[in-house]
C-alpha positions in Angstrom: -15.9 -13.0 -22.9 -14.6 -9.6 -24.0 -12.8 -7.1 -21.7 -14.9 -4.0 -20.7 -14.3 -0.4 -19.9 -16.5 2.7 -19.6 -17.8 4.7 -22.5 -17.3 8.0 -20.8 -15.8 9.8 -17.8 -17.9 9.9 -14.5 -17.2 11.5 -11.1 -18.5 11.2 -7.5 -17.8 13.4 -4.5 -17.9 12.7 -0.8 -15.9 12.3 2.5 -13.4 9.6 3.2 -14.1 7.2 6.1 -10.7 7.0 7.8 -9.1 10.4 7.0 -12.3 12.4 6.9 -11.1 14.3 3.9 -13.3 15.6 1.1 -12.5 13.8 -2.1 -13.5 13.7 -5.7 -13.2 10.3 -7.5 -13.3 10.2 -11.3 -13.4 7.0 -13.4 -12.2 7.3 -17.0 -12.1 4.9 -19.9 -8.9 3.0 -20.4 -7.5 0.9 -23.3 -7.9 -2.9 -23.4 -5.2 -4.7 -21.6 -4.2 -1.8 -19.3 -6.2 -3.0 -16.2 -7.2 -0.9 -13.2 -5.0 2.1 -12.4 -5.4 4.6 -9.5 -4.0 8.1 -10.0 -3.3 10.6 -7.2 -3.8 13.9 -9.0 -3.3 15.9 -5.8 0.4 14.8 -5.5 3.3 16.2 -7.5 3.8 14.3 -10.7 0.3 12.7 -10.4 1.7 9.2 -9.5 -0.2 6.1 -10.6 -0.6 2.9 -8.6 -1.7 -0.5 -9.9 -3.8 -2.2 -7.1 -1.8 -5.4 -6.4 -1.4 -7.4 -3.3 2.4 -6.8 -3.2 1.6 -3.1 -2.7 -0.5 -3.6 0.4 0.8 -1.8 3.5 -2.1 -1.6 6.0 -5.0 -3.9 6.7 -6.6 -2.5 9.8 -10.3 -2.2 9.0 -9.4 -1.3 5.3 -7.0 -2.2 2.6 -4.3 0.3 1.8 -1.8 0.2 -1.1 1.3 2.2 -1.4 4.0 2.8 -4.0 6.8 5.2 -3.1 5.2 8.2 -1.4 1.8 7.6 -3.1 -0.7 5.8 -0.9 -4.4 5.0 -1.2 -6.5 3.9 1.7 -9.7 1.8 1.6 -9.6 0.6 -2.0 -11.7 -2.4 -1.4 -15.2 -0.9 -2.1 -14.1 0.6 -5.4 -12.3 -2.6 -6.5 -15.3 -4.6 -5.4 -17.6 -2.6 -7.6 -15.3 -2.8 -10.6 -14.8 -6.5 -10.1 -18.5 -7.2 -9.4 -19.6 -5.2 -12.5 -17.0 -6.9 -14.8 -14.9 -3.8 -15.5 -11.4 -4.8 -16.7 -9.8 -1.5 -17.7 -10.3 1.9 -16.0 -8.3 4.9 -14.8 -9.5 6.0 -11.3 -8.4 9.6 -10.5 -8.5 10.9 -6.9 -7.6 14.3 -5.4 -7.0 12.8 -1.9 -5.6 9.6 -0.4 -8.9 7.7 0.1 -12.1 7.2 -1.9 -15.3 8.7 -0.5 -17.1 6.3 1.8 -20.6 7.4 0.6 -23.2 5.2 2.4 -20.6 2.5 3.4 -21.5 0.2 0.6 -20.4 -0.3 -3.0 -23.8 0.7 -4.5 -22.7 4.4 -5.2 -19.7 3.1 -7.2 -21.9 0.6 -9.0 -24.3 3.4 -9.9 -21.3 5.5 -11.1 -20.1 2.6 -13.3 -23.5 2.2 -14.8 -23.7 5.9 -15.4 -20.4 5.6 -17.3 -22.0 3.0 -19.6 -19.8 -0.2 -19.6 -18.7 -1.2 -23.1 -17.0 -4.2 -24.6 -13.5 -3.9 -26.0 -11.7 -5.9 -28.7 -9.6 -8.1 -26.4 -10.7 -11.3 -24.6 -10.9 -11.2 -20.8 -8.1 -13.1 -19.1 -9.0 -15.0 -15.9 -7.0 -16.7 -13.2 -8.6 -20.1 -12.8 -7.5 -22.0 -9.8 -6.3 -25.6 -10.5 -5.7 -26.8 -6.9 -7.1 -26.0 -3.5 -5.4 -23.5 -1.3 -6.2 -22.4 2.3 -5.1 -19.8 4.9 -5.9 -19.6 8.6 -5.6 -16.8 11.1 -6.8 -17.4 14.6 -10.6 -18.2 14.4 -10.7 -17.1 10.7 -10.1 -19.3 7.7 -10.5 -19.2 3.9 -10.3 -22.0 1.4 -10.2 -21.5 -2.3 -11.3 -24.5 -4.4 -11.0 -25.0 -8.2 -14.2 -23.9 -10.1 -15.2 -22.8 -13.5 -17.0 -19.8 -12.0 -16.5 -17.3 -9.2 -18.5 -18.4 -6.1 -18.3 -17.3 -2.5 -19.7 -19.3 0.5 -19.2 -17.1 3.6 -19.9 -17.3 7.3 -19.8 -14.1 9.3 -19.8 -14.2 13.1 -18.7 -12.3 16.2 -17.1 -13.6 19.3 -20.4 -13.8 21.1 -22.2 -15.7 18.3 -25.1 -13.3 18.3 -24.9 -12.2 14.7 -23.8 -15.4 12.9 -24.9 -15.3 9.2 -24.2 -17.6 6.2 -24.6 -17.1 2.5 -23.5 -18.7 -0.7 -23.7 -17.0 -4.1 -22.2 -17.4 -7.6 -21.0 -13.9 -8.4 -21.8 -12.3 -11.7 -22.7 -8.6 -12.5 -26.4 -9.2 -12.0 -26.0 -11.0 -8.7 -23.4 -8.5 -7.5 -25.6 -5.5 -8.3 -28.8 -6.9 -6.7 -27.4 -9.0 -3.8 -24.1 -7.6 -2.7 -23.4 -4.0 -3.7 -25.9 -2.4 -1.3 -24.5 -4.1 1.9 -23.0 -1.5 4.2 -19.9 -1.7 6.3 -20.4 -2.3 10.0 -18.6 -2.2 13.3 -18.9 -3.3 16.9 -19.7 -0.4 19.2 -17.0 -1.3 21.7 -14.3 -1.1 18.9 -15.0 2.5 18.0 -12.9 4.1 20.7 -9.9 2.0 19.8 -10.2 2.7 16.1 -10.3 6.4 16.8 -7.1 6.1 18.9 -5.5 4.4 15.8 -6.4 7.4 13.7 -9.2 5.5 11.9 -12.9 6.3 11.1 -12.4 10.1 11.5 -15.1 10.5 8.8 -17.3 7.8 10.2 -21.0 8.2 11.2 -24.3 6.4 11.0 -24.6 7.8 7.5 -22.0 5.4 6.3 -21.9 2.4 8.7 -24.1 0.1 10.8 -23.1 -0.2 14.4 -23.7 -3.4 16.5 -24.1 -2.9 20.2 -24.9 -6.2 22.0 -27.9 -7.7 20.3 -29.1 -4.4 18.9 -28.3 -2.9 15.5 -27.9 0.9 15.4 -28.6 2.3 11.9 -30.1 5.4 10.3 -32.2 3.2 8.1 -33.4 -0.4 8.5 -31.1 -3.2 7.4 -31.1 -3.6 3.7 -30.9 -7.4 4.0 -31.6 -9.5 7.0 -28.1 -10.9 6.5 -26.5 -7.6 5.5 -23.3 -8.3 7.5 -22.3 -11.5 5.7 -23.1 -9.8 2.4 -20.7 -7.0 3.2 -18.0 -9.5 4.1 -18.5 -11.0 0.7 -18.3 -7.5 -0.9 -14.9 -7.0 0.8 -13.6 -10.4 -0.4 -14.6 -9.5 -4.0 -12.6 -6.3 -3.7 -9.6 -7.8 -1.9 -9.1 -10.7 -4.3 -9.1 -8.1 -7.2 -5.6 -7.3 -5.8 -4.6 -10.4 -7.7 -4.6 -8.2 -10.9 -7.0 -10.6 -12.8 -10.6 -11.7 -12.3 -10.8 -15.0 -10.5 -12.5 -18.3 -11.1 -12.6 -20.2 -7.9 -15.0 -21.2 -5.1 -14.0 -19.3 -2.0 -15.2 -20.7 1.4 -14.7 -18.2 4.1 -15.3 -18.3 7.9 -15.1 -15.0 9.7 -13.1 -13.3 7.0 -11.4 -9.9 7.2 -9.0 -7.8 5.2 -5.9 -9.3 6.7 -6.8 -12.9 5.9 -8.3 -11.9 2.5 -4.9 -10.4 1.7 -3.1 -13.6 2.8 -5.3 -15.7 0.4 -4.6 -13.2 -2.4 -0.9 -13.4 -1.8 -1.0 -17.2 -2.1 -3.0 -16.9 -5.3 -0.6 -14.2 -6.6 2.3 -16.6 -6.0 0.6 -19.3 -8.0 -0.1 -16.8 -10.8 3.6 -15.8 -10.9 4.6 -19.5 -10.9 2.2 -20.2 -13.8 3.7 -17.2 -15.7 7.2 -18.5 -15.4 8.2 -17.0 -12.0 8.3 -20.3 -10.1 9.9 -19.9 -6.7 11.2 -16.4 -7.5 10.6 -13.8 -4.9 9.6 -10.3 -6.0 12.8 -8.1 -6.0 13.1 -5.9 -3.0 13.3 -2.2 -3.4 16.9 -1.0 -3.8 19.9 -3.2 -4.3 20.9 -2.2 -7.8 24.6 -2.0 -8.7 26.3 1.4 -8.4 28.8 1.6 -11.3 32.4 2.8 -10.9 31.8 5.1 -13.8 29.0 7.0 -12.1 30.2 10.2 -10.5 26.8 11.2 -9.0 23.3 9.7 -8.5 20.0 11.5 -9.0 16.9 10.6 -7.0 15.9 7.8 -9.4 19.3 6.1 -8.9 19.2 6.6 -5.2 15.8 4.8 -5.1 17.4 2.0 -7.3 20.2 1.6 -4.8 18.5 1.9 -1.4 15.5 0.0 0.0 14.2 3.0 1.9 11.0 4.8 0.9 8.9 7.7 2.1 8.9 8.8 4.9 12.3 7.3 5.7 14.5 8.0 2.7 17.0 10.7 3.9 18.9 11.4 0.7 17.7 13.4 -2.3 20.9 13.1 -4.4 24.5 11.9 -4.3 26.4 15.0 -5.3 29.7 13.4 -6.0 31.8 10.3 -5.4 35.5 11.1 -4.6 37.4 7.9 -5.4 36.3 4.7 -3.8 36.1 5.8 -0.2 34.3 9.2 -0.1 31.1 10.9 -1.2 28.9 13.9 -0.6 25.1 13.5 -0.5 22.4 16.1 -0.3 19.2 16.3 1.8 16.7 19.2 1.4 14.8 19.8 4.6 11.3 21.1 4.2 8.4 21.9 6.5 6.5 19.0 4.8 8.7 16.4 6.6 6.2 14.3 8.7 8.3 14.4 11.9 7.9 18.2 12.2 4.3 17.6 13.3 5.6 16.4 16.7 9.3 17.5 16.8 8.4 20.2 17.9 5.1 22.0 17.3 5.9 25.7 16.9 9.7 25.0 17.0 10.5 22.5 14.2 13.9 20.8 14.6 15.2 17.8 12.7 15.7 14.8 15.1 19.3 13.9 15.7 18.6 10.3 15.1 17.5 11.1 11.5 20.7 13.0 10.9 22.5 9.8 11.9 20.2 7.8 9.6 21.0 10.2 6.7 24.8 9.6 7.3 24.2 5.8 7.5 22.2 5.7 4.2 25.0 7.7 2.5 27.6 5.3 3.9 25.5 2.4 2.6 25.5 3.8 -0.9 29.3 4.2 -0.7 29.8 0.7 0.5 27.6 -0.8 -2.2 29.5 1.2 -4.9 32.8 0.3 -3.4 32.2 -3.5 -3.6 30.0 -3.3 -6.8 27.6 -5.9 -5.3 24.1 -6.1 -6.9 21.2 -7.4 -4.9 22.6 -6.4 -1.6 21.5 -4.0 1.2 23.6 -2.2 3.8 22.1 -2.7 7.3 23.0 -0.1 9.9 24.4 -1.9 13.0 25.9 0.6 15.4 26.9 4.3 16.0 29.8 5.7 18.0 31.1 9.1 18.9 27.9 10.9 17.8 28.0 14.7 18.4 25.3 17.4 17.6 26.5 21.0 17.4 23.5 23.0 16.1 19.9 22.5 15.1 18.7 21.8 11.6 15.4 23.5 10.7 13.0 23.6 7.7 14.6 25.4 4.8 18.1 24.0 5.5 20.1 22.1 2.9 22.3 19.4 4.4 25.5 18.2 2.7 26.3 14.8 4.1 30.0 13.9 3.8 31.0 10.2 4.3 34.4 8.5 4.3 35.0 4.8 4.6 37.6 3.9 7.2 37.4 0.1 7.4 36.1 -2.8 5.3 36.1 -6.3 6.5 35.8 -8.8 3.7 33.1 -6.8 1.9 30.7 -7.9 4.7 31.2 -5.2 7.3 32.1 -1.6 6.9 32.9 1.4 9.2 32.5 5.0 8.0 32.9 8.5 9.4 30.1 10.9 8.6 29.2 14.5 9.1 26.2 16.7 8.3 27.0 20.2 7.1 24.7 23.2 6.8 26.0 26.6 5.4 29.5 25.4 5.8 29.1 24.5 9.5 29.2 20.9 10.8 25.9 20.2 12.6 26.5 16.6 13.5 29.0 13.8 13.1 29.3 10.1 14.0 31.2 6.9 13.3 28.9 4.3 11.8 29.2 0.5 11.4 27.0 -1.6 9.1 26.8 -5.0 7.5 26.1 -6.0 3.8 23.4 -8.7 3.5 21.4 -10.3 0.6 18.1 -8.6 -0.2 16.4 -12.0 0.2 17.4 -12.0 3.9 15.5 -8.7 4.5 12.5 -9.0 2.1 
């Protein structure tokens, strides 16, 4: 079977379920072999993300992927529609962090795909065909994937009270997906709504985009689209979540009370098997950071800082290494802007950089210096303790911090002690003595 993309660009607008933001999503044709790519056009540099299970960061009532500072929430309905309609290559542009929820199903995205007119390309589609059974279990939930020459799902959906138990088994192809799966809407238990709101979820939720179950009653703006709509939506989510494998799947999935967390666990197992089959047997994906800092480098730009440290947004506290002075000293730079996430609560109307983050900035700079000093690749410097910390003046948005660090002790290239200080406009704002350990990336992955 040939790979497929869209013949033309198509767009859809709506509000996001969890953030409540207005968003425009645009699907564009993509060359054969490029796969599915999400692009955040609202962020600087328009970063792109490939939806893969190793980028998953949050699985509470949705599937979230993140790479660097770019994050996309609730990707499962879009991925489900693309997977279900047999689309292999497409660029999905968004001007917010979450696709529109629309009516809570994948049907609006299926209609968008059909509007874009799927077309065949000149390359054959590549499948991942399972060759041995795998299973995962989480509490009362379980999923088994069995070898098969087609993509089939047998699913049982149930709540703790056993009131809405449903079962369905279907072989998934574009025709079946579009007629039997795509229209099934997301649903929630009434008693869970308050807790989800406390977690910052479903801020854009309403009966326009979800079905609510309260006891033995179903609250909905329209009648159920299928008598077993709940299990069909669970299957819709499975189809989207297993697309995080990066390839269409041939297997028979048998799921009991599935959810995004256990779906992701299954996809991780399948992803590991895919890597093993591709020659990556028993190799762990490299952790962020841990690259070697060369003795010949006199400074590091942000790309090299990211190569060296495992930290990522919002916890990377260095923008640049300005200079190395010999083996034991360096100066780093941190630009402080009002966009820092901690200023929302520290403090409203009087933004001040927390002292603990000033210490973290010194510790990260000291970690870079230690890794350069011992020229050890594949290592991470873990902050262990802080002594003699002093804070002399506040750091506010608009300040530029110079972070000076000097190594004072090194114990067998395993432990290090450094003195650090933060300086703004020539004045020391904070200082501390820091101790940290050097460990293998594999031990912290």
